[in-house]
C-alpha positions in Angstrom: 0.0 -12.8 0.2 -3.0 -11.0 -1.1 -3.8 -7.3 -1.0 -7.4 -6.2 -0.6 -8.5 -2.6 -1.1 -12.0 -1.5 -0.2 -14.4 0.8 1.6 -16.5 0.5 4.7 -19.2 2.7 6.3 -17.0 3.4 9.3 -13.9 2.1 11.2 -16.1 -0.3 13.2 -17.4 -1.9 10.0 -13.9 -2.3 8.8 -12.8 -3.8 12.0 -15.7 -6.3 11.9 -14.6 -7.3 8.4 -11.0 -7.8 9.5 -12.2 -9.9 12.4 -14.4 -12.1 10.1 -11.4 -12.6 7.9 -9.2 -13.7 10.8 -11.7 -16.4 11.6 -11.4 -18.1 8.2 -9.4 -21.3 8.4 -7.4 -20.6 5.2 -6.3 -17.2 6.4 -3.2 -17.1 8.6 -2.9 -13.3 9.2 -4.5 -10.0 8.3 -2.7 -6.7 8.5 -4.2 -3.3 8.0 -1.9 -1.5 5.7 -3.8 1.8 5.6 -7.1 3.3 6.5 -8.4 6.8 6.2 -11.7 8.6 6.5 -12.8 9.8 3.0 -14.9 12.9 3.6 -15.6 13.6 -0.1 -19.3 13.8 -1.0 -22.3 13.5 1.3 -21.4 10.0 2.5 -18.3 9.5 4.7 -16.5 6.2 3.9 -13.4 4.6 5.2 -10.9 3.7 2.5 -8.7 0.8 3.5 -6.0 -1.6 2.3 -5.4 -5.0 3.9 -2.5 -7.5 3.5 -3.7 -11.1 3.9 -1.5 -14.2 4.3 -3.3 -17.2 3.0 -2.5 -20.8 3.7 -3.4 -23.7 1.4 -4.6 -23.2 -2.2 -7.3 -20.6 -1.6 -6.9 -17.5 -3.8 -4.3 -19.1 -6.1 -4.8 -19.3 -9.8 
């Protein structure tokens, strides 16, 4: 299991990112742990956290 934290321009962009992850052959599942609109500053961004279940050896050190 991997945890990814990031930011996106909006919830649609975050959803597109999640969809692209689910299409990867080495990724078994993606779960959105949290997402919230960050209104600080002039640019509004979506802060998010994802839990990813990986199969095979990808992402292992």
